[in-house]
C-alpha positions in Angstrom: 32.0 -17.3 -36.4 29.7 -15.0 -38.7 30.8 -11.7 -40.2 34.1 -10.2 -39.2 34.1 -6.9 -37.7 35.4 -5.0 -40.9 32.4 -6.4 -42.8 30.1 -5.9 -40.0 31.0 -2.2 -39.6 30.6 -1.8 -43.5 27.0 -3.0 -43.4 26.0 -1.1 -40.4 27.4 2.0 -42.5 25.5 1.3 -45.6 22.3 1.0 -43.4 22.9 4.3 -42.0 23.8 3.2 -38.5 27.2 4.1 -38.7 28.5 8.1 -39.1 31.9 9.0 -39.0 31.3 12.7 -38.4 28.4 15.1 -37.8 26.0 15.3 -40.5 26.3 18.6 -42.7 24.0 20.3 -44.9 21.0 19.2 -42.7 18.1 21.6 -42.4 18.4 21.4 -38.6 21.8 22.0 -36.9 22.5 19.1 -34.7 24.9 18.1 -31.7 26.5 14.9 -31.9 27.3 13.4 -28.3 30.0 11.0 -28.7 31.5 8.3 -26.4 34.7 5.8 -27.0 33.5 2.6 -25.9 35.9 0.4 -27.4 37.8 -0.4 -24.2 36.9 -3.9 -23.2 36.1 -5.2 -19.5 39.0 -6.5 -17.3 39.5 -10.1 -16.9 37.3 -11.8 -14.0 39.1 -12.2 -10.8 37.2 -15.0 -8.7 39.4 -15.8 -5.9 40.3 -12.6 -4.1 37.2 -12.1 -2.0 37.0 -14.6 0.7 33.4 -15.3 1.0 31.3 -18.2 2.5 29.2 -21.1 1.1 27.3 -20.0 -1.8 25.7 -23.2 -2.7 21.8 -23.7 -2.1 20.8 -27.3 -1.3 18.4 -27.0 -4.5 21.4 -26.1 -6.6 21.6 -22.5 -7.1 24.8 -20.9 -6.1 25.5 -17.3 -5.5 29.0 -16.3 -6.2 30.9 -13.0 -6.5 33.9 -11.7 -8.6 35.7 -8.4 -9.1 32.9 -7.0 -11.5 29.5 -8.3 -10.5 27.6 -11.0 -8.6 26.6 -14.4 -10.2 23.3 -16.6 -9.6 23.7 -20.1 -10.9 26.7 -19.2 -13.0 25.1 -16.4 -14.7 25.6 -12.6 -14.2 22.9 -11.3 -11.9 21.8 -7.7 -11.1 19.4 -7.8 -8.0 17.4 -5.0 -6.4 17.6 -4.5 -2.7 15.4 -2.6 -0.3 15.8 -1.9 3.3 12.7 -2.9 5.6 13.1 -3.0 9.5 11.0 -5.7 11.1 11.2 -4.2 14.4 9.9 -0.9 13.1 6.6 -2.4 11.6 3.7 -4.5 13.2 4.4 -8.2 12.8 0.7 -8.8 11.7 1.3 -7.1 8.5 4.8 -8.1 7.4 3.4 -10.5 4.9 1.4 -8.2 3.1 4.4 -5.8 3.0 6.9 -8.3 1.7 4.3 -9.1 -1.0 4.1 -5.1 -1.9 8.1 -5.4 -1.9 8.2 -8.3 -4.3 5.6 -6.6 -6.5 7.7 -3.6 -6.6 10.6 -5.8 -8.2 12.8 -6.2 -5.1 14.7 -9.4 -5.1 16.8 -8.9 -1.8 15.3 -7.6 1.5 18.0 -5.9 3.8 17.1 -5.5 7.6 19.2 -4.0 10.4 19.3 -6.1 13.3 19.1 -3.2 16.2 20.9 -4.5 19.2 18.7 -2.2 21.7 15.5 -3.4 20.2 16.3 -7.0 21.2 18.4 -6.5 24.5 17.5 -3.3 26.0 18.1 -4.9 29.5 21.4 -6.6 29.8 21.0 -10.4 29.5 17.3 -10.1 28.5 16.7 -10.8 25.0 13.3 -10.3 23.2 12.5 -12.1 19.9 9.0 -12.2 19.9 6.1 -10.3 18.5 7.4 -7.4 16.4 11.0 -8.5 17.2 10.4 -12.1 15.8 13.3 -12.1 13.3 13.0 -15.9 12.5 9.4 -15.5 11.4 10.4 -12.2 9.4 13.2 -14.5 7.6 10.7 -17.4 7.1 8.3 -15.0 5.3 10.9 -13.6 3.0 11.6 -17.3 1.9 8.0 -18.0 1.5 7.7 -15.2 -1.0 10.9 -15.9 -2.8 12.9 -12.7 -1.4 16.4 -13.2 -0.6 17.7 -11.6 2.9 20.7 -9.7 4.0 21.1 -9.3 7.8 22.9 -6.2 8.9 24.1 -7.5 12.5 26.3 -4.5 13.5 26.7 -4.3 16.4 26.6 -0.6 15.5 23.8 0.3 13.1 23.2 4.1 13.2 19.7 3.8 11.6 18.8 7.2 13.4 18.7 5.0 16.6 19.5 5.8 20.2 23.3 5.5 20.4 23.4 3.7 16.9 21.4 0.7 18.2 24.0 -0.3 21.0 22.2 -0.6 24.3 22.7 2.1 27.0 24.1 -0.4 29.5 27.0 -1.2 27.0 27.6 2.5 26.1 27.7 3.5 29.8 30.0 0.8 30.8 32.7 0.1 28.4 34.3 1.4 25.2 32.4 0.6 22.0 33.3 0.0 18.4 36.7 -1.4 19.0 38.6 -4.6 20.0 38.0 -4.2 23.8 37.5 -7.6 25.3 34.6 -6.6 27.5 32.7 -5.0 24.5 33.5 -8.1 22.3 32.1 -10.7 24.8 28.7 -8.9 24.7 28.8 -8.5 21.1 29.8 -12.2 20.7 27.0 -13.1 22.8 24.5 -10.9 20.8 25.7 -12.4 17.4 25.0 -15.9 18.8 21.7 -15.0 19.8 21.1 -13.8 16.3 22.5 -17.1 14.6 20.3 -19.0 17.0 17.1 -17.1 15.8 17.8 -17.8 12.1 19.4 -21.3 12.6 18.7 -23.3 9.3 17.7 -20.2 7.3 21.0 -19.5 5.7 21.3 -19.7 2.0 23.3 -23.2 2.6 20.7 -24.5 4.5 18.0 -23.7 1.9 17.0 -20.4 3.5 16.8 -16.9 2.4 19.8 -15.2 4.3 22.6 -14.5 1.6 24.6 -11.9 3.3 25.7 -10.1 6.3 26.9 -6.4 7.0 29.4 -6.0 9.6 29.2 -2.6 11.6 28.3 0.4 9.6 29.9 3.5 8.4 33.1 2.4 10.1 36.2 5.0 9.8 37.9 4.6 13.1 41.3 4.1 13.3 42.5 4.5 16.8 43.9 1.8 19.3 42.0 -1.6 18.8 40.1 -0.3 15.7 40.4 0.1 12.1 40.7 -3.0 9.8 41.7 -5.2 12.4 38.4 -4.6 14.2 36.3 -5.6 11.1 38.4 -8.6 10.8 37.6 -9.4 14.4 33.9 -9.0 13.9 34.0 -11.3 10.7 35.9 -14.0 12.8 32.9 -13.8 15.4 30.2 -14.0 13.0 31.9 -16.9 11.4 32.3 -18.6 14.8 28.6 -17.9 15.6 27.7 -19.7 12.5 27.2 -17.1 9.9 28.6 -18.9 6.8 27.1 -16.7 3.9 27.6 -16.1 0.2 28.4 -12.5 1.1 30.2 -10.3 3.7 29.9 -6.5 3.4 30.7 -3.3 4.7 29.7 0.3 4.1 32.1 2.1 1.8 31.6 5.8 2.2 33.0 8.5 4.5 36.6 7.0 4.2 35.5 3.6 5.6 38.3 1.2 6.6 38.0 -2.5 6.4 40.6 -5.4 5.6 40.4 -5.9 1.8 39.4 -9.3 0.6 37.7 -10.3 3.7 34.5 -8.1 3.0 33.0 -6.3 0.1 32.3 -2.5 0.3 28.9 -1.3 -0.5 27.9 2.4 -1.4 25.1 4.8 -1.5 23.8 8.2 -2.1 20.8 10.5 -1.3 18.7 13.2 -2.9 19.1 15.6 -0.1 21.3 15.5 3.1 19.0 16.4 6.2 22.0 15.7 8.5 23.5 18.9 7.1 23.6 21.9 9.3 22.6 24.4 6.6 19.0 25.8 6.9 19.3 26.8 3.1 18.8 24.8 -0.2 22.0 22.7 -0.9 24.1 23.0 -3.9 23.3 20.3 -6.8 23.9 16.7 -5.4 26.5 14.7 -7.0 24.0 11.8 -6.7 22.7 13.2 -10.1 26.1 13.2 -11.8 27.6 10.1 -13.5 30.8 9.1 -11.6 33.8 7.4 -13.4 36.7 7.7 -11.1 35.3 6.9 -7.5 32.4 5.1 -6.2 32.3 7.1 -2.9 29.8 9.8 -2.7 30.2 12.7 -0.3 29.1 12.8 3.2 26.5 10.1 3.8 26.0 11.1 7.5 28.9 9.0 9.3 28.9 10.2 13.1 32.5 9.8 13.2 35.3 11.7 11.3 38.2 9.9 9.5 41.8 10.6 10.1 42.9 8.8 7.1 42.1 7.8 3.4 39.5 5.2 3.0 39.9 1.8 1.5 37.1 1.6 -1.1 38.5 3.4 -3.9 41.8 1.5 -3.8 39.8 -1.8 -3.9 38.0 -0.8 -6.9 40.3 -3.6 -9.2 39.1 -6.3 -6.8 35.4 -5.5 -6.0 32.2 -5.1 -7.9 30.3 -1.7 -7.4 27.5 -2.9 -5.1 24.8 -0.4 -3.5 23.1 -0.6 -0.2 21.9 2.9 0.8 20.7 4.7 -2.2 18.1 6.8 -0.7 14.3 5.7 -1.4 13.7 9.1 0.3 15.3 10.8 3.2 14.6 10.9 7.1 13.0 13.7 8.8 15.4 15.5 11.1 14.7 18.5 12.8 16.9 21.2 11.3 16.3 20.1 7.7 12.7 19.0 6.4 13.4 18.1 2.5 10.2 17.1 0.7 11.3 14.4 -1.9 9.8 14.4 -5.4 9.4 10.9 -7.2 11.7 12.0 -9.9 14.3 12.7 -7.4 14.6 9.2 -6.6 13.9 7.7 -10.1 16.7 9.9 -11.6 19.3 8.3 -9.4 18.7 4.9 -11.2 20.2 5.6 -14.7 22.9 7.6 -13.0 24.1 5.1 -10.6 23.5 2.0 -12.7 25.3 4.0 -15.6 28.1 4.6 -13.4 28.6 0.8 -13.0 26.4 -0.1 -10.0 25.6 -3.9 -10.2 23.3 -4.1 -7.0 21.0 -1.3 -6.5 20.1 -1.3 -2.6 17.8 1.3 -1.3 17.7 2.8 2.1 14.8 2.8 3.2 12.5 1.0 0.8 10.0 0.6 3.5 9.3 3.2 6.3 8.5 2.3 9.8 8.3 3.6 13.4 10.4 3.2 16.3 9.3 0.9 19.3 8.9 2.5 22.6 11.2 0.9 25.5 12.5 2.1 28.9 13.4 5.1 27.3 12.6 6.5 23.7 14.8 4.8 21.1 15.3 7.4 18.6 18.6 9.3 17.5 18.4 12.7 19.4 21.3 15.4 20.3 20.3 15.0 23.8 21.8 11.5 24.0 24.7 12.7 22.0 23.4 11.9 18.5 24.3 14.0 15.8 20.7 14.5 14.5 17.3 15.1 16.2 14.7 12.7 14.9 11.0 12.0 15.8 10.3 9.9 18.9 8.2 7.6 16.7 8.1 8.4 13.1 10.5 6.7 10.7 8.6 7.3 7.4 11.6 8.3 5.5 9.4 9.2 2.4 10.1 5.8 1.4 8.4 4.0 -1.7 6.4 2.0 0.8 5.5 4.4 3.8 5.4 4.1 7.7 1.9 2.6 7.3 2.5 0.3 4.2 1.0 2.7 1.5 2.5 2.4 -2.1 3.8 5.8 -2.8 3.6 7.2 -6.2 7.7 7.4 -6.3 7.4 3.4 -6.4 5.6 3.6 -9.9 8.8 5.8 -11.1 11.2 3.3 -10.1 9.6 -0.1 -10.6 10.4 0.2 -14.5 13.9 0.5 -13.5 13.6 -2.8 -11.3 11.9 -4.8 -14.0 14.6 -3.8 -16.2 17.5 -5.2 -14.0 15.6 -8.4 -13.5 15.0 -8.9 -17.2 18.3 -7.8 -18.7 20.6 -7.5 -15.7 22.7 -10.8 -16.9 23.4 -8.7 -20.1 24.1 -5.5 -18.3 26.1 -6.7 -15.3 29.3 -7.8 -17.2 29.3 -4.3 -19.2 31.7 -1.6 -17.9 31.0 2.1 -17.9 32.5 4.7 -20.5 32.5 8.5 -20.0 31.5 10.6 -22.9 33.8 12.8 -24.7 32.4 15.8 -23.1 31.7 16.0 -19.2 29.8 18.6 -17.2 32.4 21.3 -15.6 31.1 20.7 -12.2 28.1 19.6 -10.3 26.4 23.1 -11.0 26.8 22.8 -14.7 23.2 22.3 -15.7 23.7 22.8 -19.5 26.1 19.8 -20.5 24.3 16.9 -21.1 24.8 14.1 -18.4 24.9 10.7 -19.9 27.3 7.6 -20.0 27.4 4.0 -21.8 28.1 0.6 -20.4 29.2 -1.9 -23.1 30.7 -5.4 -23.4 31.8 -5.9 -27.2 29.2 -4.4 -29.6 26.4 -4.6 -27.1 25.7 -1.6 -25.0 23.2 0.5 -23.0 23.3 4.3 -23.0 22.0 6.2 -19.8 20.9 9.7 -19.7 19.7 12.1 -16.9 18.8 15.8 -16.8 17.0 15.8 -13.5 18.8 17.6 -10.6 16.6 17.9 -7.5 15.6 21.6 -7.1 17.4 22.8 -10.2 16.4 23.1 -13.6 18.6 21.5 -16.2 18.6 22.9 -19.9 17.0 20.5 -22.6 19.4 18.8 -24.9 18.4 20.4 -28.0 18.8 18.7 -31.4 21.1 15.7 -30.3 22.0 12.4 -31.7 24.4 9.9 -29.9 27.5 8.3 -31.6 28.9 5.3 -29.9 32.3 4.0 -31.0 32.3 0.3 -30.4 34.6 -2.4 -31.5 32.6 -3.0 -34.5 32.3 0.7 -35.5 30.3 3.8 -34.8 26.8 3.4 -34.0 24.8 6.9 -34.5 21.1 7.0 -33.6 18.3 8.4 -34.1 18.3 9.1 -37.5 17.0 12.6 -37.2 18.0 14.8 -34.1 15.9 14.9 -31.0 15.2 17.3 -28.3 15.6 15.6 -24.9 13.4 17.4 -22.5 14.7 18.8 -19.1 13.9 16.2 -16.3 14.4 13.4 -19.0 15.8 10.3 -17.6 16.1 7.0 -19.3 17.9 3.7 -20.5 18.4 3.0 -24.0 19.5 -0.1 -25.8 22.2 -0.5 -28.5 22.8 -4.0 -30.3 20.9 -5.7 -27.8 20.4 -9.5 -28.5 16.8 -10.6 -28.9 17.8 -14.1 -29.7 18.3 -14.6 -33.4 17.9 -10.7 -34.1 19.5 -7.7 -32.7 17.7 -4.5 -31.6 20.4 -2.2 -33.1 19.0 0.7 -31.2 15.8 2.2 -29.9 14.8 5.3 -28.4 12.5 3.7 -25.8 13.7 1.9 -22.6 13.4 -1.9 -22.2 11.4 -2.6 -19.1 10.7 -6.5 -19.2 10.0 -9.7 -21.2 7.7 -12.7 -20.8 6.4 -15.5 -23.1 2.7 -14.8 -24.2 1.1 -17.9 -26.0 4.6 -18.9 -27.2 5.8 -15.4 -28.4 8.6 -13.9 -26.6 7.4 -10.5 -25.6 9.9 -7.5 -24.8 8.1 -4.6 -23.4 9.7 -0.9 -23.7 8.7 2.4 -22.4 8.9 5.6 -24.5 10.3 8.7 -23.1 7.6 11.5 -23.1 8.4 14.1 -26.0 10.9 11.8 -27.8 9.7 10.1 -31.0 9.9 6.5 -30.8 12.5 4.8 -33.4 13.7 1.4 -33.4 16.1 -0.3 -35.6 16.3 -4.3 -36.1 18.9 -6.5 -37.6 18.4 -10.1 -38.4 14.6 -9.9 -38.1 12.1 -11.2 -40.8 8.6 -10.7 -41.6 8.3 -7.6 -39.6 4.8 -6.4 -39.0 3.5 -3.4 -37.3 0.2 -1.4 -36.9 0.5 2.4 -37.0 4.3 2.7 -37.7 6.3 2.9 -40.8 9.1 0.5 -41.8 12.1 1.3 -44.1 14.6 -1.3 -44.8 17.9 -1.4 -46.3 20.7 -4.0 -46.2 19.2 -6.2 -43.6 18.4 -3.1 -41.2 14.8 -2.4 -40.5 13.8 1.0 -38.9 10.5 1.3 -37.4 9.1 5.0 -36.9 6.0 6.8 -36.2 4.6 4.2 -33.7 2.3 5.9 -31.1 2.9 4.2 -27.9 0.4 2.5 -26.2 -1.0 -1.2 -25.5 -1.4 -1.6 -29.1 2.0 -0.5 -30.3 3.2 -3.6 -31.5 6.1 -4.8 -33.7 5.9 -8.6 -34.5 8.6 -10.4 -36.2 10.4 -13.7 -36.6 14.0 -14.3 -35.6 15.8 -17.8 -35.3 12.8 -19.6 -36.5 10.7 -18.2 -33.6 8.0 -15.5 -33.1 9.0 -12.3 -31.3 7.3 -9.1 -30.2 8.1 -5.6 -29.2 5.4 -3.6 -27.4 6.1 0.1 -26.7 4.0 1.6 -23.8 3.5 5.2 -22.8 5.5 6.1 -19.6 2.3 6.1 -17.5 1.4 2.8 -18.8 5.0 1.4 -17.8 4.9 3.0 -14.5 1.6 1.4 -13.8 2.9 -2.0 -14.7 3.7 -4.9 -12.5 5.2 -8.2 -13.6 3.7 -11.2 -11.5 3.9 -15.1 -11.4 0.5 -16.3 -10.3 -0.2 -20.1 -10.3 3.1 -20.5 -12.2 2.1 -18.3 -15.2 3.7 -14.9 -15.9 1.4 -11.8 -16.1 2.2 -8.2 -17.0 -0.5 -6.2 -15.2 -1.3 -2.5 -15.5 -3.6 -0.6 -13.1 -3.6 2.6 -11.6 -4.7 1.0 -8.2 -1.9 -0.2 -6.2 -1.3 -3.7 -7.0 0.6 -6.8 -5.4 -0.1 -10.6 -5.9 0.5 -13.9 -4.3 0.4 -17.5 -5.8 -3.3 -17.5 -5.9 -4.3 -14.0 -7.1 -4.1 -10.2 -7.3 -4.9 -7.8 -4.5 -5.6 -4.2 -5.6 -5.9 -0.9 -3.1 -7.2 2.6 -4.0 -7.5 5.4 -1.6 -10.8 7.5 -1.9 -12.0 5.7 -5.0 -13.9 2.4 -4.9 -13.9 1.8 -8.7 -10.9 -0.6 -10.0 -9.6 -1.2 -13.4 -6.7 -3.4 -14.4 -5.3 -5.0 -17.6 -3.7 -8.2 -18.1 -1.5 -9.8 -20.6 -2.0 -12.7 -21.3 -5.8 -12.5 -20.3 -6.1 -13.4 -16.8 -9.7 -14.4 -16.8 -12.5 -14.8 -19.5 -14.4 -11.7 -20.5 -12.9 -8.3 -20.2 -12.5 -5.7 -22.9 -9.8 -6.2 -25.4 -7.2 -3.2 -25.3 -4.3 -3.8 -27.8 -2.5 -6.8 -26.4 -4.1 -6.5 -23.2 -7.5 -7.6 -21.5 -8.9 -5.0 -19.3 -11.4 -5.5 -16.3 -13.5 -3.5 -14.1 -15.0 -3.8 -10.8 -16.5 -1.7 -8.2 -16.8 -2.4 -4.2 -19.2 -0.8 -2.1 -18.5 2.9 -1.4 -18.4 4.0 2.2 -20.2 7.1 3.3 -18.3 10.1 4.1 -17.6 10.0 7.9 -16.7 13.5 9.3 -13.9 13.9 11.7 -14.9 16.1 14.7 -12.5 18.8 15.7 -12.5 20.5 19.1 -10.0 23.3 20.4 -8.5 22.1 23.8 -5.9 25.1 24.1 -4.0 27.6 22.4 -0.4 27.7 22.0 1.7 29.7 24.3 4.9 31.7 23.3 8.0 29.5 23.0 11.6 31.0 23.2 14.1 30.9 20.4 15.2 27.5 19.1 18.6 26.4 20.5 21.5 25.8 18.4 24.3 23.5 19.3 25.0 19.8 19.3 27.6 18.1 17.3 26.2 19.8 14.2 26.3 23.3 15.8 22.7 23.6 14.3 19.0 23.9 15.3 18.1 21.5 18.1 14.6 20.2 18.9 12.9 21.8 21.9 13.4 20.6 25.3 10.7 18.2 26.5 9.0 20.5 28.9 8.5 23.2 26.3 6.1 20.9 24.5 3.5 21.6 27.0 3.2 25.3 25.3 1.8 23.4 22.3 -1.6 24.3 20.8 -4.0 21.1 21.2 -7.2 19.8 19.6 -9.5 16.9 20.2 -10.1 14.7 17.3 -13.0 12.1 17.5 -12.9 9.5 15.0 -16.2 7.8 14.0 -16.8 4.5 15.4 -17.2 2.9 12.1 -14.2 4.4 10.3 -12.5 0.9 9.8 -15.6 -0.9 8.9 -15.9 -2.3 5.2 -12.4 -0.8 4.2 -8.7 -1.9 4.0 -7.7 0.8 6.0 -8.8 4.7 6.9 -6.4 7.4 6.4 -6.5 10.5 8.9 -5.2 13.6 7.0 -3.9 16.5 9.3 -3.6 19.6 7.7 -1.5 21.6 10.0 1.2 24.5 10.2 3.7 24.5 13.2 7.0 23.1 14.2 6.1 19.5 15.6 3.0 17.6 15.3 2.1 14.8 18.2 -0.7 12.8 18.2 -2.1 11.0 21.4 -4.6 8.4 22.4 -4.9 9.4 26.0 -1.1 9.8 27.1 0.1 7.2 24.5 2.0 8.9 21.8 0.8 7.3 18.5 2.9 9.1 16.2 4.9 12.3 15.7 5.9 14.6 12.7 8.1 17.3 11.9 6.2 19.8 9.9 7.8 20.2 6.3 4.4 21.2 4.4 2.4 18.5 2.8 -0.4 17.0 4.7 0.3 14.4 7.6 -1.2 11.1 6.6 -1.9 8.4 9.2 -3.1 4.8 8.6 -5.5 4.1 11.4 -6.2 0.1 11.0 -3.4 -0.5 13.4 -4.8 1.9 15.9 -8.2 0.2 16.0 -8.3 0.0 19.8 -6.7 3.4 20.4 -9.1 5.5 18.3 -12.1 4.2 20.4 -11.3 7.3 22.4 -10.8 10.9 21.2 -7.3 11.6 20.0 -5.4 14.7 21.0 -3.3 16.5 18.5 -0.5 18.8 19.8 1.4 21.4 17.7 4.3 23.0 18.8 4.5 26.5 17.3 6.9 27.3 14.7 8.9 30.6 15.2 9.3 32.8 12.1 12.9 33.1 13.0 13.5 29.4 13.3 16.8 28.3 11.7 15.2 25.4 10.1 15.2 24.6 6.5 11.7 24.1 5.0 11.4 24.2 1.3 10.5 27.6 0.0 7.3 26.3 -1.7 6.0 24.8 1.6 7.3 27.4 4.0 4.4 29.3 5.7 4.5 32.9 5.4 4.8 34.6 8.7 6.5 37.5 10.6 10.2 36.9 11.7 9.0 37.8 15.4 5.7 35.7 15.3 4.9 31.9 15.7 2.6 29.6 13.8 0.4 26.7 15.2 -2.7 26.1 13.2 -4.9 23.0 12.4 -6.5 23.9 9.0 -8.4 20.8 8.9 -8.7 17.1 9.3 -10.5 14.3 7.3 -10.8 10.5 6.8 -10.2 8.9 3.5 -11.1 5.5 3.0 -8.7 2.8 1.3 -10.7 0.4 -0.6 -9.6 -3.3 -1.3 -10.5 -5.7 -4.2 -9.2 -9.4 -4.3 -9.3 -11.0 -7.6 -8.8 -14.9 -7.3 -7.0 -16.4 -10.4 -8.0 -19.9 -11.7 -5.2 -22.4 -13.0 
């Protein structure tokens, strides 16, 4: 079985990969960050969780054990993204699902919101934007698995949590009341009818069902027994699926073994009452004892300890609601930076998460019904949310735009897809020194996950709205069963804000990447060469160490070898930063990209061939080609590995292509003042949160108003046209006649509205109204975005409006 552990440790020591103690006598003092990762994972438990049929007719089987999911017998670490089909126009679903797939999403999750389908008792609507079956079929078409969150209570910032008014008014809910259960049963059977034949066991995409949401009620007819009742009803309705889940936070209760708890965390808490900046969030701190984040916004108060943490020995750490952004709420209006989201990934995965699920990954808009369907304090909700807008600042926005945050998080998605089978079985280990508290911003935050001598190191020094100290002159020391691995060779300073994943003893098929100060992103075969793509960390020198590799070649880097270990240093990251070698008789390659190049990278399967594509344009693909989108710029540039077509310019390993589409002349927007704002009274406080409440409906008549005329040809020759409204005030609303198109709680950045879905509505002038913002408003607006105004004043201004064209390029790819 090869070298024994003692001989292996000796060889590693001779190669300089092992150090028993910090270096002394060096020119630069160093800090050695240590972790004991010798503990091995617990035994697999496969029969405790009572899940449904996991076998697909074509052979792949989904299963679960106490540590991770499996797909076709291999450990599986998917990425899941929430997208509410009833909150987005059906005509654009397919395009958006393609964007999600290009972003590295494996599973789509969606609430089936009861009052979107049965607002009137006995009258079900499953057509148009409510066509669940078509949505599921499109997921299947594009190779995306689907988890349906069937409620009956969803929350989702919806009126009464999604339970129809006629139910709420007539009977007890969220318990084993027989009248309530009779309507839930009918609803479940309606859902099952819509997705008949689309379950995983039938060859369809549906692999999971979530029951209820944020459930911590323990009164008569409630608690664990109610969740058990809902599962029996779902099974009776026909939901035989590989996974049954419940949310596990806020002291959730559920019958252990019958369902799997899923977890989450957010970069801010807009449901909080405070109008001030919040303390550092635990979302950015590694967790080693509990999977449960603090308050995630459950609208009910628990009376006993939850079931999730006691269930840890029997359940894997799965996520469903790691914030892809945060919702707009009247009293708190956080603006989320892309790094606020991307920093969550190494922290949560480094804490043991084996399914990273976003809420939301795709923003949307509330449909209008017999009443408005948003959550608000007027109907007893905990929060006031916009009537229409449910953008969530998500990676894919309310209008389908691919946001900058998507680029920051996609390398992690690609990493989990490419290397998740190795990572999922690994368990987390806490370092020797942990931060003293969440507000300790000087102690390095990191963890290791390992199995045997293979490991990944996770690091984070980004905490939203707080500045962490750089980690000066550090090296890492991992105590593994085979000995201590210490790296890099010389101390490095890790900048404030850095967050990454580094490999240790990663199997490359006949060779081992002993360590790298670069993050693995993905792998693909290129002309028979197994090519691993890594991402450099800005400000940190790239250093790699290979064991078992032969005929190592690199351009621009320095190779030093001793006792079978080869170090490569001095590489300048880029499309030509290549390390070629052979292992196990096969050609292998490492490519080290810059952070920017890795963030612009998409992995695509086109016509049965795998391509790595780099572009500053938004990019998504299908089986026949590539679609690119760019706002405000008609020039496109993209690079491909391997070459996607003849021609192009050689750029390292890539071929680069350029194209230009016809530019659209500037189309000015006409603005005409209609009325000035009138004085508004002080903002009310109250409701369940005892916090600022949005103005009463009749007060919106005091808003300032402007007529905005959109040029008739605004949408001609472009993929979309974006109306950007630069305003300041409290609440903005955009109308076509008396039809409310969208609404927005002012938070600072320009309000952006995609117009292609409003082609008919913009044929007439639009009306923008802005409710004045009082200087004494007890509302949280981030300091950098907060308007300067007197405490006794009010503000409602439109500083400007403009149209920005979104250009499109389609590239067909031959076979």
